[in-house]
C-alpha positions as CSV (number, residue, x, y, z in Angstrom):
1,M,-26.3,71.8,67.8
2,K,-29.2,70.3,66.0
3,K,-29.8,71.3,62.5
4,M,-33.1,73.2,62.1
5,R,-35.3,73.0,59.0
6,Y,-38.5,74.9,58.0
7,F,-41.4,74.0,55.8
8,Y,-44.4,76.0,54.7
9,N,-47.7,74.9,56.3
10,P,-50.6,75.8,53.9
11,K,-53.1,75.5,56.6
12,T,-51.6,78.0,58.9
13,L,-50.0,80.0,56.2
14,N,-46.8,80.0,58.3
15,Y,-43.3,78.6,58.1
16,E,-43.0,76.0,60.8
17,K,-39.8,74.7,62.4
18,V,-38.9,71.0,61.8
19,E,-36.3,69.4,63.9
20,V,-34.1,66.9,61.9
21,T,-33.1,63.9,64.0
22,W,-30.4,61.3,63.4
23,V,-33.1,58.7,62.5
24,N,-34.4,61.0,59.7
25,K,-30.9,61.4,58.5
26,A,-30.3,57.6,58.5
27,W,-33.5,56.9,56.5
28,Q,-32.6,59.7,54.1
29,A,-29.1,58.2,53.6
30,I,-30.5,54.8,53.1
31,G,-32.9,56.1,50.5
32,W,-30.1,57.9,48.6
33,L,-27.9,54.8,48.8
34,S,-30.6,52.5,47.6
35,T,-31.3,54.8,44.7
36,A,-27.7,55.0,43.8
37,V,-27.3,51.2,44.0
38,I,-30.3,50.6,41.8
39,F,-29.1,53.1,39.2
40,A,-25.6,51.6,39.3
41,A,-27.1,48.1,38.8
42,I,-29.1,49.4,35.9
43,I,-26.0,51.0,34.3
44,V,-24.0,47.8,34.8
45,V,-26.7,45.7,33.2
46,I,-27.0,48.0,30.3
47,Y,-23.3,48.2,29.8
48,S,-22.7,44.5,30.1
49,T,-25.6,43.9,27.6
50,Y,-24.7,46.4,24.9
51,F,-21.0,47.0,25.5
52,E,-18.0,44.7,25.7
53,S,-15.3,44.9,28.3
54,P,-11.6,44.9,27.1
55,R,-11.3,41.2,28.2
56,E,-14.5,40.3,26.4
57,R,-13.3,42.1,23.2
58,Q,-10.0,40.1,23.4
59,L,-11.9,36.8,23.9
60,S,-14.2,37.7,21.0
61,R,-11.2,38.4,18.7
62,E,-9.6,35.1,19.8
63,L,-12.9,33.3,19.1
64,E,-13.2,34.8,15.6
65,K,-9.6,33.8,14.9
66,M,-10.3,30.2,16.2
67,E,-13.4,30.0,13.9
68,L,-11.3,31.1,11.0
69,E,-8.5,28.6,11.8
70,Y,-11.2,25.8,12.0
71,E,-12.6,26.8,8.7
72,L,-9.1,26.8,7.1
73,M,-8.4,23.4,8.8
74,S,-11.6,22.0,7.4
75,Q,-10.7,23.2,3.9
76,E,-7.2,21.7,4.1
77,L,-8.7,18.4,5.4
78,D,-11.0,18.4,2.3
79,H,-8.0,18.9,0.0
80,M,-6.0,16.2,1.8
81,N,-9.0,13.9,1.5
82,S,-9.2,14.4,-2.2
83,V,-5.5,13.6,-2.6
84,L,-5.9,10.5,-0.5
85,A,-8.9,9.5,-2.6
86,E,-6.7,9.7,-5.7
87,L,-4.1,7.6,-4.0
88,Q,-6.8,5.0,-3.2
89,E,-8.0,5.0,-6.8
90,R,-4.5,4.4,-8.1
91,D,-3.9,1.8,-5.5
92,D,-7.0,-0.2,-6.4
93,N,-7.0,0.3,-10.2
94,I,-3.3,0.5,-11.1
95,Y,-0.9,-0.9,-8.5
96,R,-3.0,-3.7,-7.2
97,V,-4.0,-4.7,-10.8
98,I,-0.3,-4.7,-12.0
99,F,0.7,-6.9,-9.1
100,E,-2.4,-9.1,-9.2
101,A,-3.7,-8.2,-5.8
102,D,-7.4,-7.9,-5.0
103,P,-8.7,-4.3,-4.5
104,I,-9.4,-3.2,-0.9
105,P,-13.2,-3.2,-0.3
106,G,-14.8,0.1,0.1
107,T,-16.4,-1.0,3.4
108,Q,-12.8,-1.5,4.8
109,R,-11.6,1.8,3.5
110,E,-14.6,3.6,5.0
111,A,-14.6,1.7,8.3
112,G,-16.2,3.2,11.4
113,F,-14.3,5.5,13.7
114,G,-16.1,5.6,17.0
115,G,-19.3,5.4,18.9
116,V,-22.3,7.5,18.4
117,N,-21.6,9.5,21.6
118,Y,-18.1,10.3,20.7
119,F,-18.8,13.9,19.8
120,K,-21.0,14.7,22.8
121,R,-17.9,16.3,24.4
122,F,-18.3,19.2,21.9
123,E,-22.0,19.9,22.9
124,G,-22.8,23.1,24.6
125,Y,-20.1,25.2,22.8
126,K,-20.9,28.0,20.5
127,N,-19.1,26.3,17.6
128,S,-19.7,22.7,18.6
129,E,-21.0,21.8,15.1
130,L,-17.8,23.2,13.5
131,M,-15.5,21.5,16.0
132,S,-17.3,18.2,15.6
133,E,-17.1,18.3,11.8
134,V,-13.4,19.0,11.9
135,E,-12.8,16.2,14.4
136,K,-14.8,13.8,12.3
137,K,-12.8,14.6,9.2
138,I,-9.5,14.1,11.1
139,R,-10.6,10.7,12.5
140,Q,-11.9,9.5,9.1
141,M,-8.6,10.5,7.5
142,K,-6.5,8.8,10.2
143,G,-8.5,5.6,9.6
144,K,-8.1,5.8,5.8
145,L,-4.4,6.5,6.1
146,V,-4.0,3.4,8.3
147,V,-5.7,1.3,5.7
148,Q,-3.6,2.8,2.9
149,S,-0.4,2.4,4.8
150,K,-1.2,-1.3,5.3
151,S,-2.0,-1.6,1.6
152,Y,1.4,-0.2,0.6
153,D,3.1,-2.6,3.0
154,E,1.2,-5.5,1.3
155,L,2.2,-4.2,-2.1
156,A,5.8,-4.0,-1.0
157,N,5.8,-7.6,0.0
158,I,4.1,-8.6,-3.3
159,I,6.7,-6.7,-5.2
160,K,9.5,-8.4,-3.3
161,K,7.9,-11.8,-4.1
162,K,7.5,-10.7,-7.7
163,E,11.1,-9.9,-7.9
164,D,12.0,-13.2,-6.5
165,M,9.6,-14.9,-8.9
166,L,11.0,-13.1,-11.9
167,A,14.5,-14.2,-10.9
168,A,13.4,-17.8,-10.4
169,I,11.3,-18.3,-13.6
170,P,13.4,-19.9,-16.3
171,A,14.3,-17.1,-18.8
172,I,17.4,-17.9,-20.7
173,Q,18.8,-20.7,-22.9
174,P,20.7,-23.4,-21.0
175,V,23.7,-23.3,-23.4
176,S,25.3,-20.5,-25.3
177,N,23.4,-20.2,-28.6
178,K,24.0,-16.8,-30.0
179,D,23.8,-17.9,-33.6
180,L,20.7,-20.0,-32.9
181,K,22.2,-23.0,-34.7
182,R,22.3,-25.3,-31.7
183,L,18.6,-25.9,-31.3
184,A,18.2,-29.3,-33.1
185,S,14.8,-30.6,-32.0
186,G,11.8,-29.0,-30.5
187,Y,8.9,-29.7,-28.1
188,G,6.1,-32.0,-29.3
189,Y,5.7,-35.2,-31.3
190,R,9.0,-36.2,-32.9
191,T,10.5,-39.3,-34.5
192,H,12.5,-41.2,-31.8
193,P,16.1,-41.7,-33.0
194,I,16.3,-45.3,-31.7
195,Y,12.7,-46.6,-31.9
196,K,11.9,-44.8,-35.1
197,S,8.4,-44.2,-33.9
198,I,6.5,-41.0,-33.2
199,K,6.8,-40.1,-29.5
200,F,6.1,-37.0,-27.6
201,H,9.3,-35.1,-27.0
202,K,9.0,-33.2,-23.6
203,G,11.8,-30.8,-24.1
204,L,14.3,-29.2,-26.5
205,D,17.5,-30.7,-27.8
206,F,20.6,-28.5,-28.1
207,T,23.5,-29.9,-30.1
208,A,26.9,-29.2,-28.6
209,N,30.3,-30.7,-28.2
210,R,31.0,-32.8,-25.2
211,G,32.1,-30.6,-22.3
212,T,30.1,-27.5,-23.5
213,E,29.0,-25.4,-20.5
214,V,25.4,-25.7,-19.2
215,Y,23.8,-23.0,-17.2
216,A,20.9,-22.7,-14.8
217,T,18.1,-20.8,-16.5
218,G,16.7,-19.4,-13.3
219,D,17.3,-19.1,-9.5
220,G,16.5,-22.2,-7.6
221,V,17.6,-25.2,-5.6
222,V,19.2,-28.4,-7.1
223,V,16.8,-31.3,-6.2
224,R,18.6,-33.9,-8.4
225,A,22.1,-34.3,-9.6
226,D,22.5,-38.1,-10.4
227,K,22.2,-40.7,-13.1
228,R,19.6,-42.9,-11.5
229,R,17.2,-42.7,-14.5
230,S,19.0,-44.4,-17.3
231,G,17.1,-42.8,-20.1
232,Y,18.2,-39.3,-19.2
233,G,21.7,-40.4,-18.1
234,R,23.4,-37.8,-15.9
235,Q,20.8,-35.2,-15.1
236,I,20.2,-32.1,-13.0
237,V,16.8,-31.0,-11.8
238,I,16.4,-27.5,-10.3
239,D,13.3,-26.5,-8.3
240,H,12.7,-22.8,-9.0
241,G,9.7,-22.4,-6.8
242,Y,6.3,-21.0,-7.9
243,G,5.6,-24.4,-9.4
244,Y,8.6,-24.3,-11.9
245,K,11.3,-27.0,-12.4
246,T,13.9,-27.5,-15.1
247,R,15.7,-30.7,-16.2
248,Y,19.1,-30.9,-17.8
249,A,19.8,-34.3,-19.2
250,H,22.5,-36.5,-20.9
251,L,25.2,-34.5,-19.1
252,D,28.9,-35.6,-19.2
253,K,29.3,-34.3,-15.6
254,F,27.9,-31.8,-13.2
255,V,29.5,-29.3,-10.8
256,V,26.6,-28.9,-8.4
257,K,25.1,-31.2,-5.8
258,T,21.6,-31.8,-4.4
259,G,20.4,-29.1,-2.0
260,Q,22.7,-26.4,-3.5
261,K,21.2,-23.0,-4.3
262,V,22.0,-21.7,-7.8
263,K,21.5,-18.4,-9.6
264,R,20.4,-17.8,-13.2
265,G,23.4,-18.1,-15.5
266,E,25.5,-20.1,-13.1
267,L,27.5,-23.0,-14.4
268,I,25.9,-26.3,-13.3
269,G,27.4,-29.0,-15.6
270,Y,28.7,-30.0,-19.1
271,V,27.1,-31.4,-22.2
272,G,27.5,-35.2,-22.6
273,N,26.1,-38.3,-24.3
274,T,24.9,-40.3,-21.3
275,G,21.7,-42.3,-21.1
276,L,19.5,-43.0,-24.1
277,S,21.2,-40.5,-26.5
278,T,22.5,-40.8,-30.1
279,A,25.0,-37.9,-30.0
280,P,26.4,-35.3,-27.6
281,H,23.6,-32.9,-26.8
282,L,21.6,-31.3,-24.0
283,H,18.0,-32.3,-23.4
284,Y,16.3,-29.4,-21.6
285,E,12.8,-29.5,-20.1
286,V,10.6,-26.9,-18.2
287,L,8.0,-28.3,-15.9
288,K,5.1,-26.3,-14.4
289,N,3.4,-28.1,-11.5
290,N,5.2,-31.2,-12.6
291,R,3.9,-31.1,-16.1
292,A,6.2,-30.5,-19.1
293,V,5.6,-27.3,-21.0
294,N,7.2,-25.9,-24.1
295,P,10.7,-24.5,-23.0
296,V,10.8,-22.2,-26.1
297,N,8.3,-19.9,-24.3
298,F,10.9,-19.2,-21.6
299,F,13.7,-17.7,-23.6
300,F,12.7,-14.0,-23.3
301,N,15.6,-12.8,-21.3
302,D,18.6,-13.3,-23.7
303,L,17.0,-12.9,-27.1
304,T,15.8,-9.9,-29.2
305,P,12.2,-10.1,-30.5
306,Q,13.6,-11.1,-34.0
307,E,15.9,-13.8,-32.6
308,Y,13.0,-15.1,-30.5
309,E,10.7,-15.4,-33.6
310,A,13.5,-17.2,-35.5
311,L,14.0,-19.6,-32.6
312,I,10.3,-20.4,-32.4
313,E,10.3,-21.2,-36.1
314,I,13.3,-23.6,-35.7
315,A,11.7,-25.3,-32.6
316,N,8.5,-25.9,-34.6
317,T,10.2,-27.7,-37.4
318,T,9.2,-31.4,-37.4
319,N,12.3,-33.6,-37.3
320,Q,14.0,-36.3,-35.3
321,S,14.9,-35.9,-31.7
322,F,18.3,-36.9,-30.2
323,D,16.8,-38.9,-27.4
């Protein structure tokens, strides 16, 4: 049965019957549905604009936490960078000065760390500037740490060489001389015992009985152990490296051979009276780059400061040499 409806006609002043067809119902339903959809869309837009969903609230909290973590990371990187700067300062002005190494140029410590487009991957994000800054600090620090690590490796090698050099440089007396009474003639112009003329004496003369032990004054390699030079008689020459050599002359005999490695304090021979010599003694020379230097300056390892001063005074006494 069709549903009947009535409406008031003001012209006829009567209620007139209106028949509702299915077409009218369809249009009416479409109208209500459209209105509902429009209102629903408006509500969704308003809600999504002014209200957060649970998922959005969770993401927002995670984003805030990430921002805080980045800020803390940036602060920690600043602190680490200040510590690294102090290490660099000590490296350049203390360690490298002590071990006679050139400071690392600032341009090398602050070397580049990437192309100009490296940080483009962070563009478009809400916190792109913060992320780029942290990434920049990390890459800068990595570069500085690489340079500093190489610097420490270099210093370690220098220290090792310094240790070897300190062990090689002549630093003790070649014979036992605890009472300082064996040093008979010093370095410099002295009266020659045979020719009775003033000649330059290239070393020190230690008086001792024939057979007194003679010791290497530094680590090195024996490059001569012979008597080919008649003036020195039986002699030993040790090459210590770093430009240093020592000569031990007028020996009675030696217990080392050419090419042999020796250590400081090792027995190498015995005092004698061979060559151009007037009495048993040891003639001792120190050569730097094949030029004779005063050996008294190389006795700092087995003497107290007072003993060293006394020995220098004895060495400077003008007298007659033994060879």
